[in-house]
Backbone as CSV, one residue per row, in Angstrom:
resi,resn,N_x,N_y,N_z,CA_x,CA_y,CA_z,C_x,C_y,C_z
1,MET,74.034,19.548,124.050,74.219,18.900,123.313,75.058,18.804,122.082
2,LYS,75.725,17.346,121.864,76.616,17.258,121.143,76.656,18.339,119.839
3,LYS,77.800,18.767,119.539,77.855,19.213,118.440,79.338,18.918,117.714
4,ILE,78.750,19.007,116.244,79.826,18.478,115.254,80.523,19.805,114.113
5,ASN,81.486,20.282,114.300,81.781,21.477,113.270,80.732,22.425,113.542
6,GLU,80.590,22.470,115.237,79.767,23.541,116.081,78.517,23.369,115.571
7,ILE,77.772,22.524,114.841,76.479,22.040,114.292,75.895,21.148,115.445
8,PRO,74.878,21.340,116.154,74.049,20.722,117.114,73.585,19.041,116.620
9,ILE,74.153,18.235,116.841,73.636,17.365,116.469,72.296,16.871,115.773
10,LEU,71.185,17.215,116.786,70.204,17.050,116.556,69.203,17.971,115.833
11,GLY,68.553,18.133,114.902,68.001,19.479,114.644,66.569,19.322,114.779
12,TYR,65.702,20.161,113.898,64.183,20.388,113.958,63.963,20.812,111.955
13,GLY,63.591,19.679,111.320,63.577,19.698,110.019,62.136,20.242,109.448
14,THR,62.133,21.496,108.653,60.414,22.518,108.400,60.119,22.232,107.515
15,TRP,60.570,20.708,106.409,59.816,20.149,105.139,58.653,19.467,105.458
16,PRO,57.658,19.209,105.104,56.941,20.695,104.009,55.960,21.300,104.921
17,LEU,56.220,21.851,106.417,55.344,22.309,107.168,55.288,24.153,106.720
18,ALA,54.297,24.535,106.490,53.639,25.823,105.833,52.992,26.741,107.024
19,GLY,53.051,28.498,106.699,52.183,28.894,107.255,51.598,28.794,108.757
20,ASP,51.107,28.968,109.927,51.054,28.708,111.012,51.309,27.271,111.186
21,GLY,51.470,26.408,110.339,51.646,25.048,111.223,53.400,24.732,110.802
22,CYS,54.169,25.760,110.326,55.295,25.868,110.591,56.115,26.894,111.780
23,TYR,54.874,27.770,112.064,55.319,28.679,113.150,55.041,27.794,114.144
24,ARG,54.261,27.240,114.275,53.982,26.062,115.542,54.497,25.411,115.777
25,GLY,55.435,24.334,114.595,56.162,23.727,114.734,57.346,24.092,115.399
26,VAL,58.088,25.367,114.789,59.446,25.600,114.813,59.384,25.783,116.908
27,LEU,58.270,26.618,116.744,58.234,27.519,118.470,57.989,25.831,119.330
28,MET,57.140,25.256,118.980,57.290,23.680,119.416,58.816,23.111,120.154
29,ALA,59.817,23.300,118.978,60.784,22.615,119.069,61.562,23.338,119.654
30,LEU,61.412,24.826,119.635,62.550,25.266,120.608,62.167,25.801,121.906
31,GLU,60.612,25.243,121.979,59.955,24.946,123.852,60.654,23.610,124.323
32,VAL,61.246,22.687,123.587,61.394,21.494,123.932,62.651,21.437,124.151
33,GLY,63.574,22.511,123.992,65.111,22.484,123.831,65.818,22.363,122.922
34,ILE,65.433,22.140,121.487,66.032,21.970,120.176,66.508,23.186,120.081
35,ARG,67.811,23.549,119.858,68.423,24.605,119.515,68.858,24.809,117.662
36,HIS,68.596,23.472,117.162,69.048,23.611,115.505,68.000,23.747,114.697
37,ILE,67.663,24.912,113.964,66.559,25.156,113.245,67.043,24.639,111.526
38,ASP,66.433,24.076,110.729,66.770,24.022,109.462,65.383,24.453,107.986
39,THR,65.729,24.980,107.262,65.119,25.503,106.559,65.442,26.113,105.224
40,ALA,64.562,26.409,104.086,65.215,26.599,103.093,64.123,27.544,102.304
41,GLN,65.031,28.276,101.319,64.225,28.918,100.657,63.120,28.041,99.470
42,ILE,63.130,27.206,99.473,62.125,26.415,98.525,61.474,26.035,99.344
43,TYR,61.449,26.076,100.487,60.155,25.565,101.535,59.447,26.422,101.748
44,GLY,59.447,27.978,101.156,58.181,28.832,101.191,57.953,29.516,102.852
45,ASN,58.757,28.840,103.573,58.456,28.973,105.168,59.371,29.807,105.986
46,GLU,60.304,30.162,105.504,61.397,31.511,106.001,60.952,32.051,106.728
47,ARG,59.770,32.654,106.400,59.001,33.834,107.455,58.283,33.489,108.550
48,GLU,57.794,32.502,108.597,57.203,31.324,109.415,58.110,31.444,110.599
49,VAL,59.648,30.687,110.167,60.755,30.193,110.830,61.122,31.420,111.884
50,GLY,60.950,32.715,111.379,62.166,33.413,111.694,60.664,34.575,112.803
51,ARG,59.685,34.397,112.118,58.548,34.535,113.421,58.313,33.755,114.665
52,ALA,58.686,32.582,114.294,58.616,31.728,115.543,60.062,31.467,116.495
53,ILE,61.177,31.972,116.019,62.500,32.455,116.563,62.149,33.576,117.787
54,SER,61.806,34.748,116.738,61.514,35.763,117.295,60.736,35.629,118.732
55,ALA,59.533,35.072,118.554,58.375,34.571,119.696,58.718,33.798,120.687
56,SER,59.873,33.245,120.481,60.252,32.070,120.978,60.860,32.456,122.776
57,GLY,61.482,33.596,122.534,62.268,34.348,123.803,63.537,33.351,123.974
58,VAL,63.917,32.532,123.021,65.142,31.959,123.261,66.292,32.975,122.296
59,LYS,67.544,33.178,123.139,68.338,34.164,122.298,68.725,33.714,120.955
60,ARG,69.052,34.415,120.457,69.172,34.148,118.946,70.273,33.458,118.878
61,SER,71.443,33.824,119.760,73.043,33.547,120.075,72.747,31.954,120.194
62,ASP,71.763,31.481,121.021,71.764,29.818,121.027,70.796,29.266,120.198
63,ILE,70.582,30.173,118.800,69.826,29.272,117.812,70.724,28.776,116.770
64,PHE,71.043,27.720,116.361,72.010,27.198,114.746,71.064,27.379,113.999
65,LEU,70.826,28.106,113.399,69.824,28.431,112.034,70.421,28.038,110.915
66,VAL,69.980,27.344,110.175,70.221,26.881,108.582,69.182,27.024,107.480
67,THR,69.519,27.906,106.608,68.807,27.612,105.148,69.608,27.710,103.977
68,LYS,69.262,27.361,102.597,69.468,26.748,101.722,68.864,27.552,100.567
69,ILE,69.965,27.742,99.365,69.483,28.640,98.561,69.150,28.071,97.478
70,ALA,68.309,28.190,96.882,67.290,27.461,96.017,68.181,27.411,94.496
71,TYR,67.574,26.547,94.041,68.279,25.548,92.557,68.119,26.916,91.688
72,ASP,66.973,27.962,91.607,66.875,28.519,90.392,67.460,29.565,91.125
73,ASN,67.866,30.042,92.187,68.908,31.216,92.528,70.264,31.372,92.296
74,LEU,70.782,29.650,91.958,72.275,29.573,91.642,72.012,30.132,90.226
75,THR,72.362,31.539,90.260,73.188,32.528,89.052,73.685,33.496,89.763
76,ASN,74.404,34.282,89.090,75.306,35.673,89.217,74.717,36.308,89.836
77,ALA,73.197,36.070,89.070,72.635,37.610,89.244,71.606,37.478,90.384
78,LYS,71.100,35.981,91.076,70.189,36.050,91.841,70.802,35.829,92.766
79,PHE,71.736,34.600,93.055,72.694,34.531,94.579,72.143,35.530,95.636
80,ALA,73.392,36.643,95.729,73.176,37.537,96.452,71.963,37.756,96.636
81,PRO,71.057,38.561,95.935,69.546,38.769,96.450,68.910,38.170,96.927
82,SER,69.436,36.912,96.623,68.224,35.550,97.247,68.685,35.693,98.729
83,VAL,69.813,35.572,99.251,70.505,35.766,100.242,69.853,36.233,101.186
84,ASP,69.895,37.853,100.604,69.353,38.879,101.205,68.030,38.824,101.733
85,GLN,67.269,38.268,100.708,65.845,38.029,100.608,65.752,37.193,102.050
86,SER,66.477,35.953,102.062,66.208,35.300,103.212,66.003,35.403,104.504
87,LEU,67.780,36.503,104.559,67.848,37.188,106.057,66.733,37.951,106.412
88,GLU,66.115,38.886,105.597,64.954,39.462,105.151,63.573,38.898,105.952
89,ALA,63.204,37.779,105.462,62.443,37.068,106.122,62.319,36.201,107.117
90,LEU,63.698,36.039,107.203,64.094,35.380,108.535,63.616,36.389,109.966
91,GLY,64.336,37.379,109.099,64.585,38.859,110.369,65.924,38.328,111.173
92,VAL,66.979,37.910,110.633,68.250,38.146,111.348,69.092,38.533,110.423
93,GLY,70.037,39.005,111.084,71.132,39.573,110.292,72.490,38.467,109.345
94,GLU,72.132,36.995,109.980,73.130,36.424,109.474,72.383,34.894,109.974
95,VAL,72.635,34.002,109.118,72.406,32.499,109.372,73.863,31.983,109.665
96,ASP,73.552,30.952,110.545,74.637,30.107,111.083,75.370,29.179,110.230
97,LEU,74.506,29.101,109.179,74.818,27.811,107.908,74.017,28.251,106.878
98,LEU,74.599,28.671,105.967,74.197,28.555,104.422,74.732,27.365,103.509
99,LEU,73.695,26.900,103.037,74.149,25.391,102.039,73.325,26.019,100.376
100,ILE,74.194,25.197,99.996,73.659,25.453,98.419,72.966,23.911,98.448
101,HIS,71.513,23.945,98.284,70.606,22.837,98.305,70.459,21.872,97.292
102,TRP,70.632,22.293,96.220,70.894,21.222,94.709,72.216,21.571,94.070
103,PRO,73.219,20.778,93.632,74.410,20.981,93.141,74.293,22.205,91.619
104,PRO,75.013,22.876,91.935,74.495,24.123,90.291,74.952,22.869,89.250
105,PRO,74.643,23.502,88.289,74.922,23.026,86.786,76.626,22.995,86.635
106,ASP,76.911,22.210,85.888,78.890,22.430,85.939,79.296,23.701,85.688
107,LYS,78.769,24.314,84.404,79.216,25.473,84.130,79.441,26.679,85.275
108,LEU,78.092,26.553,86.041,78.248,27.632,87.228,78.924,27.193,88.488
109,PHE,79.145,25.904,88.208,79.710,25.494,89.626,80.659,26.365,90.468
110,ASP,81.479,26.130,90.101,82.931,27.592,90.825,82.554,28.810,91.249
111,ALA,81.759,29.278,90.035,81.077,30.571,90.328,79.943,30.789,91.679
112,MET,79.338,29.563,91.732,78.620,29.523,92.615,79.419,29.051,94.225
113,ILE,80.654,28.173,94.184,81.208,28.163,94.916,82.071,29.557,95.791
114,ASP,82.497,30.095,94.768,83.025,31.264,94.967,81.752,32.297,96.016
115,LYS,80.152,32.430,95.209,79.121,33.227,95.591,79.243,32.651,96.935
116,LEU,78.958,31.437,97.232,78.625,30.814,98.547,79.769,31.854,99.459
117,ASN,81.081,31.560,99.030,82.226,32.193,99.949,82.110,33.796,100.375
118,GLU,81.361,34.282,98.808,80.750,36.102,99.347,80.150,35.908,100.276
119,ALA,79.229,35.378,100.555,77.950,35.479,101.347,78.819,35.313,102.786
120,CYS,79.732,34.212,102.998,80.260,34.029,104.524,81.123,35.174,104.472
121,ALA,82.334,35.873,103.483,83.198,37.137,103.405,82.060,38.076,104.174
122,ARG,80.981,38.370,103.862,79.977,39.557,103.762,79.526,39.312,105.296
123,LYS,79.404,38.522,105.731,78.915,38.551,107.124,77.255,37.789,107.206
124,ALA,76.870,37.457,105.831,75.518,37.220,105.648,75.630,35.648,106.341
125,THR,76.488,34.885,106.378,76.588,33.582,107.381,77.537,33.291,107.936
126,ARG,77.478,32.811,108.895,78.918,32.552,109.655,79.877,31.261,109.174
127,ARG,79.217,29.878,108.379,79.431,28.866,107.981,78.550,28.898,106.817
128,ILE,79.504,27.887,105.785,79.220,27.544,104.550,79.064,25.793,104.152
129,GLY,78.209,25.526,103.237,78.073,24.333,102.894,77.139,24.161,101.757
130,VAL,77.117,22.556,101.386,76.524,22.089,100.695,75.203,21.056,100.573
131,SER,74.562,20.569,99.755,73.284,19.854,100.322,73.522,19.161,98.710
132,ASN,73.232,17.894,99.000,72.952,16.708,97.986,74.128,16.587,96.751
133,PHE,75.514,17.048,97.398,76.521,16.851,96.599,76.980,15.657,96.570
134,THR,77.573,14.972,95.588,77.969,13.522,95.632,79.778,13.948,95.888
135,ILE,80.299,12.676,96.051,81.644,12.614,96.287,82.436,13.893,95.701
136,ALA,82.511,13.546,94.177,83.175,14.237,93.346,82.974,15.880,93.425
137,GLN,81.414,16.101,93.765,81.062,17.396,93.753,81.303,18.330,95.300
138,MET,81.828,17.147,96.451,82.730,17.614,97.571,84.020,17.972,97.311
139,GLN,84.405,17.542,96.645,86.089,17.089,96.584,86.239,18.679,95.890
140,ARG,85.311,19.236,94.883,85.571,20.168,94.001,84.926,21.626,94.992
141,ALA,84.027,21.236,95.486,83.760,22.451,96.282,84.671,22.433,97.559
142,ALA,85.164,21.711,97.926,85.962,21.736,99.037,87.774,22.390,98.499
143,ASP,87.925,21.925,97.321,88.984,22.512,96.618,89.145,24.317,96.281
144,ARG,87.614,24.728,95.872,87.591,25.756,95.651,87.425,26.653,96.249
145,ALA,86.525,26.260,97.656,85.881,26.919,98.753,87.594,27.627,99.379
146,SER,87.073,29.369,99.800,88.125,29.656,100.758,87.968,29.576,101.946
147,ALA,86.700,29.704,102.224,86.250,29.182,103.566,86.096,27.685,103.474
148,SER,85.699,27.376,105.019,85.941,25.988,104.973,84.375,25.274,104.492
149,ILE,84.290,24.340,103.799,83.029,23.802,103.750,82.783,22.966,104.496
150,VAL,81.789,23.059,105.668,82.246,22.054,106.857,80.632,20.996,106.882
151,ASN,79.817,21.396,105.951,78.199,20.026,105.865,78.001,19.674,104.739
152,ASN,77.418,18.806,104.454,76.768,18.289,103.235,75.839,17.785,103.756
153,GLN,74.705,18.117,103.964,73.153,17.692,103.787,72.538,16.803,102.781
154,VAL,72.390,15.399,103.403,72.114,14.312,102.231,70.892,13.397,103.076
155,GLU,70.047,12.703,101.952,69.509,11.867,102.426,69.651,10.665,102.855
156,PHE,69.770,10.370,104.407,70.434,9.696,105.151,69.451,8.884,106.356
157,HIS,69.581,7.218,106.222,68.576,6.830,106.853,69.161,5.394,106.296
158,PRO,68.782,4.366,107.364,69.110,2.781,107.521,68.681,2.146,105.930
159,LEU,67.881,2.705,105.622,67.705,1.789,103.851,68.518,2.482,102.843
160,LEU,69.225,3.473,102.777,70.255,3.747,102.011,71.752,3.924,102.236
161,ASP,72.674,3.534,101.201,73.816,3.083,101.807,74.758,4.644,101.493
162,GLN,74.793,5.171,102.194,75.858,6.621,102.105,77.473,6.552,102.838
163,SER,77.652,5.130,103.078,78.759,5.090,103.699,79.883,5.408,103.017
164,ARG,79.848,5.727,101.756,81.066,6.343,100.972,81.264,7.715,100.985
165,VAL,80.137,7.850,100.714,80.023,9.750,101.317,80.217,10.220,102.305
166,LYS,79.788,9.292,103.412,80.110,9.531,104.769,81.861,9.754,104.492
167,ARG,82.368,8.764,104.105,83.848,8.370,104.605,84.617,9.655,103.858
168,GLU,84.187,9.801,102.804,85.116,10.944,102.063,84.239,11.881,102.424
169,ALA,83.325,12.453,103.086,83.380,13.714,103.395,84.185,13.874,104.948
170,GLU,84.152,12.859,105.358,85.261,12.794,107.143,86.878,13.195,106.589
171,LYS,87.191,12.307,105.036,88.472,13.162,105.056,88.925,14.482,104.282
172,LEU,87.456,15.084,104.167,87.745,16.304,104.018,87.347,17.642,105.285
173,GLY,86.784,16.506,106.380,86.385,17.675,107.599,84.759,18.023,107.295
174,ILE,83.918,17.587,106.652,82.882,17.778,106.479,81.769,16.852,106.984
175,VAL,81.009,17.313,107.636,79.974,16.640,108.329,78.836,16.150,107.970
176,LEU,78.141,15.432,107.597,76.517,14.976,107.098,75.720,15.153,107.907
177,SER,74.753,15.875,107.403,73.523,16.168,107.945,72.547,15.240,107.197
178,ALA,71.513,14.457,108.364,70.146,13.587,107.586,69.228,14.140,107.237
179,TYR,69.099,14.382,106.493,67.510,14.397,105.685,66.136,13.386,105.494
180,SER,65.119,13.540,106.111,64.834,12.212,105.740,65.358,11.030,106.721
181,PRO,65.672,10.964,107.923,65.927,10.421,108.390,65.527,9.285,108.815
182,LEU,63.874,9.239,108.824,63.097,8.072,109.180,62.641,7.761,107.594
183,GLY,63.103,7.904,106.735,62.759,7.449,105.492,61.199,7.876,105.462
184,ARG,60.796,9.044,105.584,59.675,9.199,105.435,58.697,8.048,105.826
185,GLY,58.721,7.810,106.938,58.330,6.281,108.130,58.071,5.322,107.458
186,THR,58.938,5.321,106.251,59.355,3.623,105.977,60.457,3.071,106.787
187,VAL,61.275,3.616,107.145,62.088,3.129,108.682,61.416,2.360,109.750
188,LEU,60.453,2.901,110.083,59.896,2.418,111.390,58.761,1.241,110.994
189,LYS,58.872,0.787,110.122,58.167,-0.841,109.910,59.485,-1.836,109.239
190,GLU,60.684,-1.245,109.313,61.404,-2.401,109.031,61.673,-3.861,110.561
191,PRO,61.508,-4.845,110.317,61.477,-5.671,111.486,62.461,-5.894,112.459
192,VAL,63.619,-5.350,111.731,64.791,-5.194,112.550,65.075,-4.184,112.989
193,ILE,64.225,-3.124,112.967,64.344,-2.173,113.614,62.962,-1.863,114.742
194,VAL,62.018,-2.653,114.346,61.289,-2.653,115.609,61.358,-3.857,116.452
195,GLU,62.136,-4.919,116.285,62.863,-5.768,116.954,63.625,-5.113,117.855
196,ILE,64.784,-4.435,117.571,65.722,-3.742,118.487,65.105,-3.055,119.360
197,ALA,63.905,-2.001,118.718,63.008,-0.958,119.447,62.720,-1.643,120.691
198,HIS,61.903,-2.961,120.361,60.933,-3.615,121.647,61.852,-4.467,122.561
199,LYS,63.201,-4.735,122.312,64.056,-5.100,122.973,64.868,-3.966,124.198
200,LEU,64.681,-2.942,123.922,65.639,-1.622,124.511,63.913,-0.869,124.885
201,GLY,62.898,-0.800,124.757,62.081,-0.593,125.165,61.663,0.610,124.718
202,ARG,61.831,1.249,123.508,61.832,2.766,123.058,61.143,2.269,121.760
203,PRO,60.619,3.418,120.782,59.643,3.480,119.956,60.758,3.446,118.490
204,PRO,60.811,2.671,117.634,61.428,2.362,116.681,62.099,3.764,115.963
205,SER,61.549,5.076,116.525,62.303,6.449,115.847,63.001,6.624,116.523
206,GLU,63.002,6.566,117.895,64.549,6.470,118.700,65.623,5.924,118.292
207,VAL,65.218,4.553,118.009,66.554,3.463,117.309,66.739,4.229,116.112
208,ALA,66.353,4.697,114.967,66.711,5.083,113.594,67.430,6.201,113.846
209,LEU,67.106,6.883,114.387,67.780,8.396,115.230,69.242,8.117,115.725
210,ARG,68.875,7.078,116.863,70.571,6.899,117.558,71.382,6.279,116.734
211,TRP,71.097,5.141,115.607,71.988,4.586,114.735,72.232,6.035,113.703
212,ILE,71.866,7.241,113.368,72.080,8.271,112.833,73.511,8.903,113.782
213,VAL,72.705,9.495,114.777,73.759,10.398,115.816,75.035,9.606,115.832
214,GLN,74.867,7.995,116.568,76.009,7.558,116.990,77.286,7.681,115.647
215,GLN,76.681,7.503,114.460,77.785,7.591,113.609,78.315,8.771,113.346
216,GLY,77.859,9.980,114.378,78.314,11.152,114.224,77.987,11.961,113.037
217,VAL,76.760,11.518,112.725,75.494,12.061,111.303,74.849,13.177,112.396
218,ILE,74.600,14.229,111.851,73.434,15.417,112.270,72.410,14.712,111.605
219,ALA,71.132,14.715,112.382,69.959,14.171,111.932,69.032,15.599,112.228
220,VAL,68.054,15.838,111.333,67.250,17.072,111.291,65.469,16.425,111.013
221,PRO,64.766,15.299,111.644,63.611,14.878,111.931,62.726,16.066,111.698
222,MET,61.690,16.289,111.070,60.311,17.093,111.225,59.382,16.465,112.018
223,THR,58.534,17.000,113.142,57.576,16.502,113.407,56.629,17.453,114.122
224,THR,55.325,17.539,113.788,53.995,18.550,114.446,53.601,18.051,115.793
225,LYS,54.617,16.899,116.392,53.646,16.606,117.921,54.859,16.492,118.813
226,ARG,54.354,17.526,119.572,55.166,18.095,121.047,55.786,16.249,121.701
227,GLU,55.362,15.206,121.297,55.926,14.153,122.419,56.784,13.597,121.251
228,ASN,56.550,13.625,120.100,57.522,12.864,118.749,58.794,13.831,119.054
229,CYS,58.554,15.105,118.994,59.828,16.232,119.529,60.517,15.899,120.634
230,LEU,59.827,15.369,121.695,60.837,14.538,122.936,61.409,13.869,122.696
231,SER,60.531,12.857,122.185,61.440,10.999,121.797,62.541,11.273,120.550
232,ASN,62.583,12.368,119.907,63.989,12.861,119.230,64.646,12.928,120.005
233,LEU,64.882,14.025,120.947,65.583,14.413,122.206,66.309,12.977,122.812
234,ARG,64.867,12.269,123.030,65.847,11.095,124.027,66.770,9.810,123.221
235,ALA,66.737,10.274,121.805,67.726,9.450,121.150,68.911,9.907,121.495
236,LEU,69.152,10.860,121.893,70.524,11.414,122.338,70.912,10.817,123.911
237,GLU,69.904,9.842,124.066,70.051,8.942,125.929,70.326,8.134,126.179
238,PHE,70.396,7.530,124.912,71.066,6.139,124.991,72.128,5.356,123.709
239,GLU,72.745,4.645,124.140,73.513,3.961,122.781,73.294,2.612,122.189
240,LEU,73.456,2.122,121.057,73.119,0.886,120.407,74.328,0.014,120.512
241,SER,73.982,-1.217,120.581,75.126,-2.004,120.895,75.697,-1.878,119.449
242,ASP,76.914,-2.976,119.391,77.572,-2.765,118.259,76.840,-3.668,117.053
243,ASP,76.710,-4.528,117.611,75.430,-5.765,117.414,74.477,-5.188,116.784
244,ASP,73.771,-4.721,117.543,72.500,-3.521,117.083,72.747,-2.798,115.685
245,MET,73.872,-1.876,116.218,74.515,-0.698,115.015,74.700,-1.797,113.930
246,LYS,75.612,-2.817,113.662,75.745,-3.436,112.579,74.363,-4.275,111.828
247,ALA,73.462,-4.711,112.419,72.306,-5.239,112.275,71.310,-3.941,111.466
248,ILE,71.301,-3.289,111.775,70.526,-1.998,111.248,71.505,-1.688,109.769
249,THR,72.605,-1.382,110.277,73.322,-0.941,109.021,73.236,-2.231,107.840
250,ALA,73.225,-3.299,108.091,72.816,-4.260,107.081,71.287,-3.863,106.081
251,LEU,70.626,-3.120,106.672,69.573,-2.709,105.911,70.032,-1.950,104.722
252,ASN,70.862,-1.545,104.430,71.014,-0.191,103.406,71.426,-1.356,102.280
253,HIS,71.069,-2.380,102.013,71.612,-2.844,100.766,70.580,-2.746,99.851
254,GLN,69.453,-2.076,100.815,67.953,-2.036,99.922,68.655,-1.048,99.144
255,ASN,69.452,-0.216,99.583,69.521,1.432,98.525,67.888,1.903,98.110
256,ARG,67.149,2.340,98.968,65.732,3.218,98.573,65.747,4.559,98.331
257,ARG,66.111,5.352,97.649,66.881,6.421,97.922,65.447,7.193,97.860
258,LEU,64.686,8.000,98.113,63.313,8.517,98.081,63.057,9.809,97.583
259,VAL,64.385,10.928,97.509,64.276,12.077,97.176,65.264,11.811,95.745
260,SER,64.829,12.305,94.557,65.416,12.179,93.539,65.382,13.291,92.587
261,PRO,64.917,14.533,92.626,64.514,14.807,91.751,64.760,15.584,89.836
262,ALA,63.974,15.263,89.183,64.476,15.157,87.826,64.853,16.961,87.448
263,GLY,66.127,16.955,87.266,66.546,18.158,86.774,67.623,18.929,87.673
264,TRP,67.521,18.609,88.955,68.494,18.993,90.276,69.136,17.686,90.896
265,ALA,68.831,16.700,90.460,69.735,15.419,91.274,70.585,15.376,90.633
266,PRO,71.983,14.927,91.296,73.285,14.600,90.299,72.974,12.882,90.058
267,LYS,74.076,12.832,89.265,74.467,11.049,89.114,74.667,10.989,90.585
268,TRP,73.954,9.852,91.520,74.543,9.810,92.528,75.886,8.459,92.738
269,ASP,76.310,9.004,93.561,77.382,7.707,93.814,77.043,6.187,93.675
270,ASN,76.128,6.125,94.691,75.596,4.730,95.119,74.759,3.832,93.741
């Protein structure tokens, strides 16, 4: 599977899975060949993710494991202990990528980037990144960090224009990861995508995911169904034409942002 900044371009998202449903979902994803698993402290499922990884029989070194620091843990006192708690829950000595889940308050911003660096320096994580950061916040984090910021995980799907964020991320050597890559199902009903899917003989989900990964953006869809998981992998097996890519991209004028929690979300660039 193609990797960008050493991150497999297709992953398995675990929000909002919990308990045995999360355990079964991660186990299923690993069984069908996905090797990039995405979780977060706030999801409350790190222990189930770790249990599935342990039970899968897949070598830990073959799995790219991501977790994220919760907004409430973005303090000098809580940051490092929360990382240790995540590692204990996941049953691993380190994660492959540690992200700050939502931008820290301005007065703590630099200190939290320093804490992220410290986590990397003490080998709690192999790489560091951010999530839901604006262009200015990405630039500030990249300037502050001693280790490279390799990733910004953001809402990314055909109905939201993230072209400016993507362009600026690339200048900084940061790859975007797409959460809610199918727009929580809304993307699958768009006539343009349905028409292209019909023409290609593929489900709309594969077309939407292909549009993402063909741009060099990592996709982390969630599903509990094995056939959907296999279908997501098939998005890596074909290419969209330039005309189809442009037709799908044109949908972003809708700017339909689905995730913007009050108190956590920054003032978005778009």
